[in-house]
C-alpha positions, -999 to +999 in steps of 0.1 A: +000+000+000+014+034-010+010+065+012-024+080+006-041+048-007-061+044+025-076+078+019-086+069-017-057+089-033-039+080-064-001+081-069+011+111-089+044+129-098+072+136-075+074+172-063+108+176-079+093+166-112+064+191-109+089+218-099+112+212-129+083+212-154+068+243-139+101+262-139+105+255-176+069+264-184+073+298-166+107+306-181+093+327-209+070+346-186+098+355-162+127+366-183+148+376-153+149+340-140+183+323-142+191+289-129+223+279-110+228+242-103+255+221-087+259+195-114+227+176-104+202+191-128+191+157-139+180+150-103+167+185-093+150+186-127+164+220-136+178+204-167+144+210-185+149+248-180+185+245-190+175+229-223+149+255-230+170+285-219+206+275-221+218+311-220+201+316-186+214+284-170+247+279-151+262+246-139+289+255-114+298+219-106+299+202-073+306+234-054+275+244-034+291+273-015+303+289-048+269+282-063+251+302-036+276+330-038+271+332-075+234+333-071+237+361-046+258+381-072+232+375-098+204+387-075+224+418-067+226+424-104+188+423-108+183+387-118+160+362-101+183+332-095+169+298-088+197+279-071+191+241-068+208+211-054+201+182-030+186+197+002+214+185+024+241+198+001+224+232-002+215+239+034+243+220+052+272+226+029+264+261+019+248+274+051+273+302+057+270+314+021+232+314+023+235+334+056+260+360+043+253+362+006+215+357+006+197+362+039+218+390+055+216+412+024+179+402+019+185+392-018+158+377-040+174+342-043+152+312-047+168+282-029+155+248-040+164+217-021+154+184-037+158+148-023+148+160+012+140+138+042+146+101+046+124+091+017+154+091-007+159+056+007+189+037-005+210+069-011+217+068+027+221+092+056+248+113+041+223+126+016+192+127+038+183+162+047+166+160+081+177+193+095+172+216+065+139+231+075+154+241+109+184+256+093+164+276+067+138+288+093+167+300+115+177+325+089+159+359+094+137+369+064+138+336+046+105+321+036+103+283+038+078+262+018+073+224+019+046+214-007+027+181-004+020+170-040+026+179-076-003+204-079+007+223-047+043+223-060+032+240-092+015+267-072+043+269-047+069+274-075+049+302-091+043+318-057+080+316-049+090+333-081+064+361-075+075+365-039+101+393-033+127+379-010+148+349-002+129+316-002+136+280+004+115+254-014+118+218-001+112+190-026+112+152-025+125+124-047+097+098-047+064+099-065+036+111-041-001+109-038-022+135-057-040+154-029-052+184-048-070+168-078-094+198-081-066+225-079-050+241-050-057+275-035-021+282-025-009+313-007+024+317+011+018+318+049-018+304+047-024+267+055-050+246+037-076+226+056-081+192+040-105+177+065-125+190+094-129+174+128-137+180+164-114+158+185-079+169+175-060+185+146-032+169+127-009+195+111+016+182+085+036+192+055+053+175+026+050+137+022+034+135+057+002+152+046-009+121+028+002+100+058-020+123+080-049+118+057-045+080+060-044+084+098-075+105+097-093+078+077-083+052+102-093+073+132-127+080+116-133+043+116-127+043+154-151+072+160-124+098+163-129+130+142-097+149+134-090+181+114-061+179+089-041+210+079-015+211+052+009+236+067+029+240+035+046+272+047+068+266+077+078+303+077+059+325+080+037+301+100-001+304+098-007+313+135-043+321+129-051+286+117-031+270+145-048+290+172-082+283+156-074+246+155-063+246+191-093+264+203-119+243+183-104+208+186-084+210+218-053+191+208-026+193+180-004+166+165+024+177+142+038+153+115+069+160+094+097+142+076+123+160+096+143+158+128+125+164+160+144+196+166+138+229+150+113+220+123+076+223+119+068+208+153+091+232+171+076+262+153+040+252+159+048+245+196+061+280+200+030+294+184+006+272+205+022+282+238+020+318+229-017+317+218-039+288+228-020+262+248-033+227+243-019+191+246+005+183+217+022+153+202+048+149+175+056+125+147+090+130+131+124+112+126+134+117+162+169+129+173+189+106+151+202+100+116+185+073+096+201+046+074+198+032+039+167+013+030+135+013+010+109+041+018+083+018+034+109+002+056+124+035+067+091+051+074+081+021+095+114+020+115+115+058+121+078+061+129+065+081+100+034+060+095-004+064+097-003+041+127+022+064+145+000+094+139-031+074+152-012+066+184-001+102+187-036+114+184-049+089+210-021+099+234-033+135+235-071+129+236-068+099+259-091+077+239 
């Protein structure tokens, strides 16, 4: 069973594929876009843009720090650089350059990290970005977006390009469930409610949105009604939706394909304690690095499953 099947969803494209196709399609409408890639354009899917607009594409080789510095220079010259690599290479290897060449001068650089989380599977822990959201959110003025499926990625990519300021877009490698079959009303900083409920609220982003929907389906069969929010923007966070969910459902569970520290769970916990304190539980990869393996096996071992969310919900509502 793939993630989302219990909810009646069908498998669709990977978010990295949707990004690459959208970037190419928007190239003619955004003549100031340039792409800077670290010799992984076939994986980040920027190669489609490079083939369509070769004079606006730059492969700097496996040199992520230089790649970000070049992007900063292009932004300072009036271009809109989209700088792409694996999420761990971009945020971990080039963090200081992002800090000093993008965030500090508040330049309009679009950072795109693909192959995020442990769902890259057999590539192993050296290439699994489990701390990238925390790192990106720690940088003042940087917007952080984690879309859940192909349709929301299309919308997120366009919103990122239209947004004035440094932005991090987190993408995944595997094909994911199609959640937004009828389109997606995407707005930076505004979550999307996918399901209503009274007993608790599950807030998720990325691949864990489909897992949350599977958990909600299972909980419904047990007489437990949960709200599900797609919190696609980790920063700025949608505090209004969080406070509303806390007030109306009385408990919040946060699910993310990320380390336990500094990601969506930490951000929402800070918001909840400041606004409407309620019981909370968390589903994430914990305080450890993962290992090589297939996606299903890794999600089972590190607790990123519908069953894990079900148990988290039950722990905070005591049913």
